[in-house]
PDB file as gemmi writes it, atoms N, CA and C in Angstrom:
CRYST1    1.000    1.000    1.000  90.00  90.00  90.00 P 1                      
ATOM      1  N   PRO A   1       0.809  -1.219   0.000  1.00  0.00           N  
ATOM      2  CA  PRO A   1       0.000   0.000   0.000  1.00  0.00           C  
ATOM      3  C   PRO A   1       0.848   1.278   0.000  1.00  0.00           C  
ATOM      4  N   VAL A   2       1.981   1.249   0.689  1.00  0.00           N  
ATOM      5  CA  VAL A   2       2.834   2.434   0.735  1.00  0.00           C  
ATOM      6  C   VAL A   2       3.383   2.726  -0.662  1.00  0.00           C  
ATOM      7  N   LEU A   3       3.860   1.701  -1.340  1.00  0.00           N  
ATOM      8  CA  LEU A   3       4.393   1.897  -2.688  1.00  0.00           C  
ATOM      9  C   LEU A   3       3.295   2.313  -3.658  1.00  0.00           C  
ATOM     10  N   GLU A   4       2.104   1.778  -3.496  1.00  0.00           N  
ATOM     11  CA  GLU A   4       0.995   2.156  -4.371  1.00  0.00           C  
ATOM     12  C   GLU A   4       0.645   3.628  -4.175  1.00  0.00           C  
ATOM     13  N   HIS A   5       0.629   4.074  -2.938  1.00  0.00           N  
ATOM     14  CA  HIS A   5       0.352   5.487  -2.674  1.00  0.00           C  
ATOM     15  C   HIS A   5       1.405   6.372  -3.337  1.00  0.00           C  
ATOM     16  N   ASP A   6       2.657   5.954  -3.275  1.00  0.00           N  
ATOM     17  CA  ASP A   6       3.729   6.710  -3.929  1.00  0.00           C  
ATOM     18  C   ASP A   6       3.527   6.737  -5.444  1.00  0.00           C  
ATOM     19  N   ARG A   7       3.137   5.605  -6.030  1.00  0.00           N  
ATOM     20  CA  ARG A   7       2.880   5.565  -7.474  1.00  0.00           C  
ATOM     21  C   ARG A   7       1.746   6.517  -7.845  1.00  0.00           C  
ATOM     22  N   ILE A   8       0.711   6.545  -7.041  1.00  0.00           N  
ATOM     23  CA  ILE A   8      -0.424   7.438  -7.308  1.00  0.00           C  
ATOM     24  C   ILE A   8       0.022   8.896  -7.267  1.00  0.00           C  
ATOM     25  N   LYS A   9       0.826   9.242  -6.282  1.00  0.00           N  
ATOM     26  CA  LYS A   9       1.327  10.616  -6.185  1.00  0.00           C  
ATOM     27  C   LYS A   9       2.184  10.963  -7.403  1.00  0.00           C  
ATOM     28  N   GLN A  10       3.047  10.035  -7.825  1.00  0.00           N  
ATOM     29  CA  GLN A  10       3.880  10.263  -9.017  1.00  0.00           C  
ATOM     30  C   GLN A  10       3.007  10.424 -10.262  1.00  0.00           C  
ATOM     31  N   PHE A  11       2.018   9.558 -10.400  1.00  0.00           N  
ATOM     32  CA  PHE A  11       1.115   9.592 -11.546  1.00  0.00           C  
ATOM     33  C   PHE A  11       0.402  10.945 -11.606  1.00  0.00           C  
ATOM     34  N   HIS A  12      -0.103  11.376 -10.480  1.00  0.00           N  
ATOM     35  CA  HIS A  12      -0.811  12.654 -10.403  1.00  0.00           C  
ATOM     36  C   HIS A  12       0.106  13.806 -10.806  1.00  0.00           C  
ATOM     37  N   GLN A  13       1.318  13.820 -10.308  1.00  0.00           N  
ATOM     38  CA  GLN A  13       2.244  14.901 -10.636  1.00  0.00           C  
ATOM     39  C   GLN A  13       2.597  14.897 -12.125  1.00  0.00           C  
ATOM     40  N   LEU A  14       2.786  13.716 -12.684  1.00  0.00           N  
ATOM     41  CA  LEU A  14       3.072  13.625 -14.124  1.00  0.00           C  
ATOM     42  C   LEU A  14       1.910  14.179 -14.950  1.00  0.00           C  
ATOM     43  N   LEU A  15       0.683  13.888 -14.532  1.00  0.00           N  
ATOM     44  CA  LEU A  15      -0.481  14.427 -15.244  1.00  0.00           C  
ATOM     45  C   LEU A  15      -0.523  15.949 -15.150  1.00  0.00           C  
ATOM     46  N   LEU A  16      -0.182  16.482 -13.980  1.00  0.00           N  
ATOM     47  CA  LEU A  16      -0.154  17.940 -13.822  1.00  0.00           C  
ATOM     48  C   LEU A  16       0.922  18.573 -14.694  1.00  0.00           C  
ATOM     49  N   ASP A  17       2.050  17.896 -14.834  1.00  0.00           N  
ATOM     50  CA  ASP A  17       3.173  18.423 -15.612  1.00  0.00           C  
ATOM     51  C   ASP A  17       2.991  18.254 -17.120  1.00  0.00           C  
ATOM     52  N   LEU A  18       2.117  17.364 -17.525  1.00  0.00           N  
ATOM     53  CA  LEU A  18       1.965  17.015 -18.940  1.00  0.00           C  
ATOM     54  C   LEU A  18       1.734  18.215 -19.861  1.00  0.00           C  
ATOM     55  N   PRO A  19       0.852  19.163 -19.519  1.00  0.00           N  
ATOM     56  CA  PRO A  19       0.616  20.275 -20.447  1.00  0.00           C  
ATOM     57  C   PRO A  19       1.853  21.137 -20.717  1.00  0.00           C  
ATOM     58  N   GLN A  20       2.808  21.159 -19.803  1.00  0.00           N  
ATOM     59  CA  GLN A  20       3.983  22.001 -19.968  1.00  0.00           C  
ATOM     60  C   GLN A  20       5.175  21.264 -20.592  1.00  0.00           C  
ATOM     61  N   THR A  21       5.070  19.965 -20.763  1.00  0.00           N  
ATOM     62  CA  THR A  21       6.222  19.196 -21.220  1.00  0.00           C  
ATOM     63  C   THR A  21       6.458  19.378 -22.709  1.00  0.00           C  
ATOM     64  N   LYS A  22       7.720  19.362 -23.095  1.00  0.00           N  
ATOM     65  CA  LYS A  22       8.086  19.487 -24.505  1.00  0.00           C  
ATOM     66  C   LYS A  22       8.042  18.129 -25.209  1.00  0.00           C  
ATOM     67  N   ASN A  23       8.134  17.046 -24.446  1.00  0.00           N  
ATOM     68  CA  ASN A  23       8.116  15.715 -25.028  1.00  0.00           C  
ATOM     69  C   ASN A  23       7.091  14.845 -24.280  1.00  0.00           C  
ATOM     70  N   PRO A  24       5.827  14.937 -24.673  1.00  0.00           N  
ATOM     71  CA  PRO A  24       4.797  14.187 -23.950  1.00  0.00           C  
ATOM     72  C   PRO A  24       4.994  12.671 -24.006  1.00  0.00           C  
ATOM     73  N   THR A  25       5.648  12.164 -25.024  1.00  0.00           N  
ATOM     74  CA  THR A  25       5.844  10.717 -25.122  1.00  0.00           C  
ATOM     75  C   THR A  25       6.597  10.179 -23.920  1.00  0.00           C  
ATOM     76  N   ILE A  26       7.586  10.907 -23.443  1.00  0.00           N  
ATOM     77  CA  ILE A  26       8.343  10.474 -22.264  1.00  0.00           C  
ATOM     78  C   ILE A  26       7.420  10.403 -21.052  1.00  0.00           C  
ATOM     79  N   VAL A  27       6.530  11.375 -20.922  1.00  0.00           N  
ATOM     80  CA  VAL A  27       5.587  11.376 -19.796  1.00  0.00           C  
ATOM     81  C   VAL A  27       4.629  10.198 -19.924  1.00  0.00           C  
ATOM     82  N   TYR A  28       4.112   9.958 -21.114  1.00  0.00           N  
ATOM     83  CA  TYR A  28       3.216   8.817 -21.313  1.00  0.00           C  
ATOM     84  C   TYR A  28       3.912   7.504 -20.958  1.00  0.00           C  
ATOM     85  N   GLU A  29       5.178   7.379 -21.330  1.00  0.00           N  
ATOM     86  CA  GLU A  29       5.936   6.165 -21.010  1.00  0.00           C  
ATOM     87  C   GLU A  29       6.082   5.995 -19.497  1.00  0.00           C  
ATOM     88  N   LYS A  30       6.343   7.089 -18.785  1.00  0.00           N  
ATOM     89  CA  LYS A  30       6.454   7.021 -17.321  1.00  0.00           C  
ATOM     90  C   LYS A  30       5.113   6.667 -16.690  1.00  0.00           C  
ATOM     91  N   LEU A  31       4.037   7.265 -17.200  1.00  0.00           N  
ATOM     92  CA  LEU A  31       2.700   6.939 -16.702  1.00  0.00           C  
ATOM     93  C   LEU A  31       2.400   5.454 -16.922  1.00  0.00           C  
ATOM     94  N   GLY A  32       2.732   4.960 -18.092  1.00  0.00           N  
ATOM     95  CA  GLY A  32       2.507   3.553 -18.406  1.00  0.00           C  
ATOM     96  C   GLY A  32       3.293   2.630 -17.501  1.00  0.00           C  
ATOM     97  N   GLN A  33       4.533   2.990 -17.231  1.00  0.00           N  
ATOM     98  CA  GLN A  33       5.353   2.160 -16.346  1.00  0.00           C  
ATOM     99  C   GLN A  33       4.749   2.100 -14.941  1.00  0.00           C  
ATOM    100  N   LEU A  34       4.254   3.221 -14.458  1.00  0.00           N  
ATOM    101  CA  LEU A  34       3.600   3.227 -13.144  1.00  0.00           C  
ATOM    102  C   LEU A  34       2.352   2.341 -13.155  1.00  0.00           C  
ATOM    103  N   MET A  35       1.622   2.349 -14.256  1.00  0.00           N  
ATOM    104  CA  MET A  35       0.439   1.494 -14.366  1.00  0.00           C  
ATOM    105  C   MET A  35       0.830   0.020 -14.322  1.00  0.00           C  
ATOM    106  N   TYR A  36       1.887  -0.349 -15.060  1.00  0.00           N  
ATOM    107  CA  TYR A  36       2.346  -1.738 -15.048  1.00  0.00           C  
ATOM    108  C   TYR A  36       2.801  -2.149 -13.646  1.00  0.00           C  
ATOM    109  N   GLU A  37       3.521  -1.255 -12.967  1.00  0.00           N  
ATOM    110  CA  GLU A  37       3.978  -1.562 -11.607  1.00  0.00           C  
ATOM    111  C   GLU A  37       2.790  -1.768 -10.677  1.00  0.00           C  
ATOM    112  N   SER A  38       1.783  -0.932 -10.801  1.00  0.00           N  
ATOM    113  CA  SER A  38       0.587  -1.061  -9.973  1.00  0.00           C  
ATOM    114  C   SER A  38      -0.114  -2.389 -10.250  1.00  0.00           C  
ATOM    115  N   HIS A  39      -0.239  -2.734 -11.522  1.00  0.00           N  
ATOM    116  CA  HIS A  39      -0.886  -3.993 -11.878  1.00  0.00           C  
ATOM    117  C   HIS A  39      -0.116  -5.182 -11.310  1.00  0.00           C  
ATOM    118  N   ASN A  40       1.197  -5.165 -11.471  1.00  0.00           N  
ATOM    119  CA  ASN A  40       2.018  -6.270 -10.969  1.00  0.00           C  
ATOM    120  C   ASN A  40       1.912  -6.400  -9.459  1.00  0.00           C  
ATOM    121  N   SER A  41       1.863  -5.283  -8.766  1.00  0.00           N  
ATOM    122  CA  SER A  41       1.733  -5.299  -7.317  1.00  0.00           C  
ATOM    123  C   SER A  41       0.399  -5.925  -6.914  1.00  0.00           C  
ATOM    124  N   TYR A  42      -0.645  -5.520  -7.573  1.00  0.00           N  
ATOM    125  CA  TYR A  42      -1.982  -6.039  -7.285  1.00  0.00           C  
ATOM    126  C   TYR A  42      -2.043  -7.540  -7.529  1.00  0.00           C  
ATOM    127  N   SER A  43      -1.488  -7.961  -8.662  1.00  0.00           N  
ATOM    128  CA  SER A  43      -1.516  -9.382  -9.008  1.00  0.00           C  
ATOM    129  C   SER A  43      -0.640 -10.213  -8.076  1.00  0.00           C  
ATOM    130  N   SER A  44       0.425  -9.625  -7.563  1.00  0.00           N  
ATOM    131  CA  SER A  44       1.353 -10.375  -6.716  1.00  0.00           C  
ATOM    132  C   SER A  44       0.729 -10.808  -5.388  1.00  0.00           C  
ATOM    133  N   VAL A  45      -0.353 -10.149  -4.988  1.00  0.00           N  
ATOM    134  CA  VAL A  45      -1.035 -10.538  -3.752  1.00  0.00           C  
ATOM    135  C   VAL A  45      -2.336 -11.284  -4.063  1.00  0.00           C  
ATOM    136  N   GLN A  46      -2.396 -11.873  -5.260  1.00  0.00           N  
ATOM    137  CA  GLN A  46      -3.492 -12.750  -5.678  1.00  0.00           C  
ATOM    138  C   GLN A  46      -4.845 -12.052  -5.790  1.00  0.00           C  
ATOM    139  N   LEU A  47      -4.856 -10.756  -6.116  1.00  0.00           N  
ATOM    140  CA  LEU A  47      -6.122 -10.047  -6.271  1.00  0.00           C  
ATOM    141  C   LEU A  47      -6.514  -9.881  -7.732  1.00  0.00           C  
ATOM    142  N   GLY A  48      -5.632 -10.245  -8.627  1.00  0.00           N  
ATOM    143  CA  GLY A  48      -5.915 -10.111 -10.047  1.00  0.00           C  
ATOM    144  C   GLY A  48      -6.641 -11.321 -10.593  1.00  0.00           C  
ATOM    145  N   SER A  49      -6.614 -11.424 -11.893  1.00  0.00           N  
ATOM    146  CA  SER A  49      -7.221 -12.575 -12.567  1.00  0.00           C  
ATOM    147  C   SER A  49      -6.421 -12.868 -13.822  1.00  0.00           C  
ATOM    148  N   SER A  50      -6.562 -14.070 -14.325  1.00  0.00           N  
ATOM    149  CA  SER A  50      -5.834 -14.426 -15.540  1.00  0.00           C  
ATOM    150  C   SER A  50      -6.287 -13.561 -16.717  1.00  0.00           C  
ATOM    151  N   GLY A  51      -7.559 -13.183 -16.739  1.00  0.00           N  
ATOM    152  CA  GLY A  51      -8.074 -12.346 -17.815  1.00  0.00           C  
ATOM    153  C   GLY A  51      -7.467 -10.953 -17.817  1.00  0.00           C  
ATOM    154  N   THR A  52      -7.412 -10.333 -16.643  1.00  0.00           N  
ATOM    155  CA  THR A  52      -6.824  -8.986 -16.591  1.00  0.00           C  
ATOM    156  C   THR A  52      -5.326  -9.053 -16.846  1.00  0.00           C  
ATOM    157  N   ASP A  53      -4.674 -10.094 -16.359  1.00  0.00           N  
ATOM    158  CA  ASP A  53      -3.240 -10.255 -16.641  1.00  0.00           C  
ATOM    159  C   ASP A  53      -3.009 -10.379 -18.144  1.00  0.00           C  
ATOM    160  N   ARG A  54      -3.875 -11.126 -18.826  1.00  0.00           N  
ATOM    161  CA  ARG A  54      -3.725 -11.307 -20.277  1.00  0.00           C  
ATOM    162  C   ARG A  54      -3.931  -9.991 -21.015  1.00  0.00           C  
ATOM    163  N   LEU A  55      -4.919  -9.208 -20.613  1.00  0.00           N  
ATOM    164  CA  LEU A  55      -5.136  -7.913 -21.266  1.00  0.00           C  
ATOM    165  C   LEU A  55      -3.936  -6.995 -21.107  1.00  0.00           C  
ATOM    166  N   VAL A  56      -3.368  -6.952 -19.918  1.00  0.00           N  
ATOM    167  CA  VAL A  56      -2.177  -6.124 -19.685  1.00  0.00           C  
ATOM    168  C   VAL A  56      -1.020  -6.625 -20.553  1.00  0.00           C  
ATOM    169  N   GLU A  57      -0.876  -7.917 -20.645  1.00  0.00           N  
ATOM    170  CA  GLU A  57       0.168  -8.504 -21.496  1.00  0.00           C  
ATOM    171  C   GLU A  57      -0.044  -8.106 -22.960  1.00  0.00           C  
ATOM    172  N   MET A  58      -1.282  -8.111 -23.417  1.00  0.00           N  
ATOM    173  CA  MET A  58      -1.587  -7.731 -24.797  1.00  0.00           C  
ATOM    174  C   MET A  58      -1.240  -6.271 -25.060  1.00  0.00           C  
ATOM    175  N   VAL A  59      -1.458  -5.407 -24.074  1.00  0.00           N  
ATOM    176  CA  VAL A  59      -1.081  -4.002 -24.229  1.00  0.00           C  
ATOM    177  C   VAL A  59       0.435  -3.902 -24.371  1.00  0.00           C  
ATOM    178  N   LYS A  60       1.169  -4.623 -23.527  1.00  0.00           N  
ATOM    179  CA  LYS A  60       2.639  -4.610 -23.622  1.00  0.00           C  
ATOM    180  C   LYS A  60       3.101  -5.050 -25.002  1.00  0.00           C  
ATOM    181  N   GLU A  61       2.419  -6.023 -25.581  1.00  0.00           N  
ATOM    182  CA  GLU A  61       2.776  -6.523 -26.911  1.00  0.00           C  
ATOM    183  C   GLU A  61       2.560  -5.467 -27.996  1.00  0.00           C  
ATOM    184  N   HIS A  62       1.744  -4.454 -27.720  1.00  0.00           N  
ATOM    185  CA  HIS A  62       1.422  -3.419 -28.709  1.00  0.00           C  
ATOM    186  C   HIS A  62       2.042  -2.062 -28.385  1.00  0.00           C  
ATOM    187  N   GLU A  63       2.961  -2.023 -27.420  1.00  0.00           N  
ATOM    188  CA  GLU A  63       3.612  -0.751 -27.105  1.00  0.00           C  
ATOM    189  C   GLU A  63       4.258  -0.195 -28.367  1.00  0.00           C  
ATOM    190  N   GLY A  64       4.244   1.121 -28.481  1.00  0.00           N  
ATOM    191  CA  GLY A  64       4.762   1.765 -29.673  1.00  0.00           C  
ATOM    192  C   GLY A  64       3.672   2.016 -30.696  1.00  0.00           C  
ATOM    193  N   SER A  65       2.469   1.584 -30.380  1.00  0.00           N  
ATOM    194  CA  SER A  65       1.319   1.775 -31.275  1.00  0.00           C  
ATOM    195  C   SER A  65       0.263   2.657 -30.623  1.00  0.00           C  
ATOM    196  N   GLY A  66       0.711   3.624 -29.846  1.00  0.00           N  
ATOM    197  CA  GLY A  66      -0.215   4.553 -29.207  1.00  0.00           C  
ATOM    198  C   GLY A  66      -0.739   4.119 -27.857  1.00  0.00           C  
ATOM    199  N   VAL A  67      -0.328   2.939 -27.380  1.00  0.00           N  
ATOM    200  CA  VAL A  67      -0.691   2.507 -26.030  1.00  0.00           C  
ATOM    201  C   VAL A  67       0.581   2.478 -25.189  1.00  0.00           C  
ATOM    202  N   PHE A  68       0.440   2.897 -23.939  1.00  0.00           N  
ATOM    203  CA  PHE A  68       1.621   3.086 -23.097  1.00  0.00           C  
ATOM    204  C   PHE A  68       1.599   2.307 -21.797  1.00  0.00           C  
ATOM    205  N   GLY A  69       0.437   1.837 -21.372  1.00  0.00           N  
ATOM    206  CA  GLY A  69       0.364   1.116 -20.108  1.00  0.00           C  
ATOM    207  C   GLY A  69      -1.034   0.605 -19.859  1.00  0.00           C  
ATOM    208  N   ALA A  70      -1.132  -0.263 -18.860  1.00  0.00           N  
ATOM    209  CA  ALA A  70      -2.430  -0.830 -18.496  1.00  0.00           C  
ATOM    210  C   ALA A  70      -2.352  -1.366 -17.078  1.00  0.00           C  
ATOM    211  N   LYS A  71      -3.509  -1.420 -16.432  1.00  0.00           N  
ATOM    212  CA  LYS A  71      -3.586  -1.967 -15.079  1.00  0.00           C  
ATOM    213  C   LYS A  71      -5.014  -2.393 -14.778  1.00  0.00           C  
ATOM    214  N   ILE A  72      -5.124  -3.354 -13.877  1.00  0.00           N  
ATOM    215  CA  ILE A  72      -6.439  -3.726 -13.372  1.00  0.00           C  
ATOM    216  C   ILE A  72      -6.988  -2.527 -12.600  1.00  0.00           C  
ATOM    217  N   THR A  73      -8.284  -2.365 -12.644  1.00  0.00           N  
ATOM    218  CA  THR A  73      -8.903  -1.270 -11.913  1.00  0.00           C  
ATOM    219  C   THR A  73     -10.264  -1.732 -11.404  1.00  0.00           C  
ATOM    220  N   GLY A  74     -10.786  -1.031 -10.449  1.00  0.00           N  
ATOM    221  CA  GLY A  74     -12.071  -1.401  -9.868  1.00  0.00           C  
ATOM    222  C   GLY A  74     -11.873  -2.256  -8.638  1.00  0.00           C  
ATOM    223  N   GLY A  75     -12.873  -3.033  -8.314  1.00  0.00           N  
ATOM    224  CA  GLY A  75     -12.839  -3.868  -7.120  1.00  0.00           C  
ATOM    225  C   GLY A  75     -11.928  -5.071  -7.263  1.00  0.00           C  
ATOM    226  N   GLY A  76     -11.695  -5.746  -6.189  1.00  0.00           N  
ATOM    227  CA  GLY A  76     -10.818  -6.912  -6.171  1.00  0.00           C  
ATOM    228  C   GLY A  76     -11.284  -8.030  -7.079  1.00  0.00           C  
ATOM    229  N   SER A  77     -10.344  -8.726  -7.656  1.00  0.00           N  
ATOM    230  CA  SER A  77     -10.586  -9.848  -8.565  1.00  0.00           C  
ATOM    231  C   SER A  77     -11.539  -9.478  -9.698  1.00  0.00           C  
ATOM    232  N   GLY A  78     -11.475  -8.226 -10.101  1.00  0.00           N  
ATOM    233  CA  GLY A  78     -12.379  -7.729 -11.136  1.00  0.00           C  
ATOM    234  C   GLY A  78     -11.941  -8.093 -12.527  1.00  0.00           C  
ATOM    235  N   GLY A  79     -12.684  -7.622 -13.472  1.00  0.00           N  
ATOM    236  CA  GLY A  79     -12.385  -7.902 -14.851  1.00  0.00           C  
ATOM    237  C   GLY A  79     -12.264  -6.635 -15.666  1.00  0.00           C  
ATOM    238  N   THR A  80     -11.848  -5.541 -15.038  1.00  0.00           N  
ATOM    239  CA  THR A  80     -11.716  -4.271 -15.736  1.00  0.00           C  
ATOM    240  C   THR A  80     -10.258  -3.864 -15.792  1.00  0.00           C  
ATOM    241  N   VAL A  81      -9.820  -3.493 -16.991  1.00  0.00           N  
ATOM    242  CA  VAL A  81      -8.449  -3.027 -17.191  1.00  0.00           C  
ATOM    243  C   VAL A  81      -8.514  -1.637 -17.792  1.00  0.00           C  
ATOM    244  N   CYS A  82      -7.742  -0.733 -17.238  1.00  0.00           N  
ATOM    245  CA  CYS A  82      -7.602   0.614 -17.761  1.00  0.00           C  
ATOM    246  C   CYS A  82      -6.368   0.632 -18.655  1.00  0.00           C  
ATOM    247  N   ILE A  83      -6.529   1.111 -19.884  1.00  0.00           N  
ATOM    248  CA  ILE A  83      -5.423   1.201 -20.842  1.00  0.00           C  
ATOM    249  C   ILE A  83      -5.136   2.664 -21.118  1.00  0.00           C  
ATOM    250  N   LEU A  84      -3.868   3.052 -21.034  1.00  0.00           N  
ATOM    251  CA  LEU A  84      -3.460   4.401 -21.406  1.00  0.00           C  
ATOM    252  C   LEU A  84      -3.207   4.402 -22.906  1.00  0.00           C  
ATOM    253  N   ALA A  85      -4.186   4.907 -23.656  1.00  0.00           N  
ATOM    254  CA  ALA A  85      -4.120   4.962 -25.115  1.00  0.00           C  
ATOM    255  C   ALA A  85      -4.177   6.429 -25.519  1.00  0.00           C  
ATOM    256  N   VAL A  86      -3.250   6.842 -26.391  1.00  0.00           N  
ATOM    257  CA  VAL A  86      -3.133   8.256 -26.754  1.00  0.00           C  
ATOM    258  C   VAL A  86      -3.387   8.439 -28.245  1.00  0.00           C  
ATOM    259  N   GLY A  87      -4.255   9.388 -28.551  1.00  0.00           N  
ATOM    260  CA  GLY A  87      -4.508   9.755 -29.937  1.00  0.00           C  
ATOM    261  C   GLY A  87      -5.292   8.707 -30.704  1.00  0.00           C  
ATOM    262  N   GLU A  88      -5.459   8.982 -31.985  1.00  0.00           N  
ATOM    263  CA  GLU A  88      -6.215   8.084 -32.856  1.00  0.00           C  
ATOM    264  C   GLU A  88      -5.557   6.708 -32.940  1.00  0.00           C  
ATOM    265  N   GLN A  89      -4.223   6.694 -33.032  1.00  0.00           N  
ATOM    266  CA  GLN A  89      -3.521   5.412 -33.108  1.00  0.00           C  
ATOM    267  C   GLN A  89      -3.738   4.600 -31.837  1.00  0.00           C  
ATOM    268  N   GLY A  90      -3.674   5.257 -30.684  1.00  0.00           N  
ATOM    269  CA  GLY A  90      -3.903   4.559 -29.421  1.00  0.00           C  
ATOM    270  C   GLY A  90      -5.303   3.991 -29.325  1.00  0.00           C  
ATOM    271  N   LEU A  91      -6.289   4.781 -29.766  1.00  0.00           N  
ATOM    272  CA  LEU A  91      -7.675   4.311 -29.751  1.00  0.00           C  
ATOM    273  C   LEU A  91      -7.837   3.094 -30.656  1.00  0.00           C  
ATOM    274  N   GLU A  92      -7.286   3.166 -31.853  1.00  0.00           N  
ATOM    275  CA  GLU A  92      -7.377   2.034 -32.787  1.00  0.00           C  
ATOM    276  C   GLU A  92      -6.690   0.796 -32.214  1.00  0.00           C  
ATOM    277  N   THR A  93      -5.540   0.983 -31.580  1.00  0.00           N  
ATOM    278  CA  THR A  93      -4.826  -0.148 -30.987  1.00  0.00           C  
ATOM    279  C   THR A  93      -5.625  -0.754 -29.843  1.00  0.00           C  
ATOM    280  N   ALA A  94      -6.198   0.089 -28.986  1.00  0.00           N  
ATOM    281  CA  ALA A  94      -7.009  -0.413 -27.869  1.00  0.00           C  
ATOM    282  C   ALA A  94      -8.211  -1.194 -28.395  1.00  0.00           C  
ATOM    283  N   GLN A  95      -8.837  -0.704 -29.445  1.00  0.00           N  
ATOM    284  CA  GLN A  95      -9.973  -1.412 -30.031  1.00  0.00           C  
ATOM    285  C   GLN A  95      -9.527  -2.751 -30.631  1.00  0.00           C  
ATOM    286  N   LYS A  96      -8.357  -2.768 -31.249  1.00  0.00           N  
ATOM    287  CA  LYS A  96      -7.814  -4.013 -31.811  1.00  0.00           C  
ATOM    288  C   LYS A  96      -7.542  -5.019 -30.689  1.00  0.00           C  
ATOM    289  N   ILE A  97      -6.946  -4.551 -29.602  1.00  0.00           N  
ATOM    290  CA  ILE A  97      -6.682  -5.426 -28.451  1.00  0.00           C  
ATOM    291  C   ILE A  97      -7.999  -5.991 -27.933  1.00  0.00           C  
ATOM    292  N   HIS A  98      -9.003  -5.136 -27.817  1.00  0.00           N  
ATOM    293  CA  HIS A  98     -10.314  -5.559 -27.345  1.00  0.00           C  
ATOM    294  C   HIS A  98     -10.883  -6.678 -28.218  1.00  0.00           C  
ATOM    295  N   LEU A  99     -10.849  -6.486 -29.525  1.00  0.00           N  
ATOM    296  CA  LEU A  99     -11.380  -7.502 -30.444  1.00  0.00           C  
ATOM    297  C   LEU A  99     -10.575  -8.798 -30.375  1.00  0.00           C  
ATOM    298  N   ASN A 100      -9.256  -8.673 -30.311  1.00  0.00           N  
ATOM    299  CA  ASN A 100      -8.398  -9.860 -30.212  1.00  0.00           C  
ATOM    300  C   ASN A 100      -8.666 -10.625 -28.918  1.00  0.00           C  
ATOM    301  N   TYR A 101      -8.871  -9.892 -27.832  1.00  0.00           N  
ATOM    302  CA  TYR A 101      -9.149 -10.528 -26.543  1.00  0.00           C  
ATOM    303  C   TYR A 101     -10.476 -11.281 -26.602  1.00  0.00           C  
ATOM    304  N   GLN A 102     -11.499 -10.656 -27.178  1.00  0.00           N  
ATOM    305  CA  GLN A 102     -12.799 -11.319 -27.313  1.00  0.00           C  
ATOM    306  C   GLN A 102     -12.666 -12.622 -28.091  1.00  0.00           C  
ATOM    307  N   GLN A 103     -11.924 -12.573 -29.190  1.00  0.00           N  
ATOM    308  CA  GLN A 103     -11.738 -13.777 -30.011  1.00  0.00           C  
ATOM    309  C   GLN A 103     -10.975 -14.841 -29.225  1.00  0.00           C  
ATOM    310  N   GLU A 104      -9.978 -14.404 -28.471  1.00  0.00           N  
ATOM    311  CA  GLU A 104      -9.150 -15.345 -27.706  1.00  0.00           C  
ATOM    312  C   GLU A 104      -9.960 -16.085 -26.648  1.00  0.00           C  
ATOM    313  N   ILE A 105     -10.837 -15.367 -25.954  1.00  0.00           N  
ATOM    314  CA  ILE A 105     -11.589 -16.004 -24.858  1.00  0.00           C  
ATOM    315  C   ILE A 105     -12.943 -16.544 -25.302  1.00  0.00           C  
ATOM    316  N   GLY A 106     -13.399 -16.125 -26.476  1.00  0.00           N  
ATOM    317  CA  GLY A 106     -14.674 -16.611 -26.980  1.00  0.00           C  
ATOM    318  C   GLY A 106     -15.891 -16.041 -26.280  1.00  0.00           C  
ATOM    319  N   LYS A 107     -15.751 -14.855 -25.703  1.00  0.00           N  
ATOM    320  CA  LYS A 107     -16.862 -14.199 -25.015  1.00  0.00           C  
ATOM    321  C   LYS A 107     -16.894 -12.738 -25.427  1.00  0.00           C  
ATOM    322  N   GLU A 108     -18.098 -12.160 -25.335  1.00  0.00           N  
ATOM    323  CA  GLU A 108     -18.229 -10.741 -25.611  1.00  0.00           C  
ATOM    324  C   GLU A 108     -17.763  -9.939 -24.409  1.00  0.00           C  
ATOM    325  N   THR A 109     -17.006  -8.904 -24.674  1.00  0.00           N  
ATOM    326  CA  THR A 109     -16.545  -8.007 -23.613  1.00  0.00           C  
ATOM    327  C   THR A 109     -16.918  -6.580 -24.006  1.00  0.00           C  
ATOM    328  N   LYS A 110     -16.809  -5.664 -23.087  1.00  0.00           N  
ATOM    329  CA  LYS A 110     -17.155  -4.264 -23.344  1.00  0.00           C  
ATOM    330  C   LYS A 110     -15.906  -3.391 -23.283  1.00  0.00           C  
ATOM    331  N   ILE A 111     -15.928  -2.357 -24.086  1.00  0.00           N  
ATOM    332  CA  ILE A 111     -14.862  -1.364 -24.042  1.00  0.00           C  
ATOM    333  C   ILE A 111     -15.519  -0.011 -23.735  1.00  0.00           C  
ATOM    334  N   PHE A 112     -14.943   0.712 -22.801  1.00  0.00           N  
ATOM    335  CA  PHE A 112     -15.426   2.030 -22.410  1.00  0.00           C  
ATOM    336  C   PHE A 112     -14.354   3.038 -22.788  1.00  0.00           C  
ATOM    337  N   ILE A 113     -14.743   4.080 -23.474  1.00  0.00           N  
ATOM    338  CA  ILE A 113     -13.771   5.085 -23.924  1.00  0.00           C  
ATOM    339  C   ILE A 113     -14.065   6.403 -23.245  1.00  0.00           C  
TER     340      ILE A 113                                                      
END                                                                             
């Protein structure tokens, strides 16, 4: 919990600094890394699920295509993943991941933008 609180504070500060930055990609990469760290921490104490772990893995596989990070979000053992997707390319990549995930598991899932 202490490390998670620190990650949240870092994430918040990066968001505040984003409008003034000359290279937003570096900030997005840092935000994404914090999201991955948060997800890994959550999963390490058995609160995640194989489905959310797979979605985060799929985002990692598409880095460089407008997506920068992902993490489980919501209540414990949930099935919701937040993806940091930037711009039109990020949106298209997130939608592609969503469709690929649905095909992989054979169930309909929802995407919220």
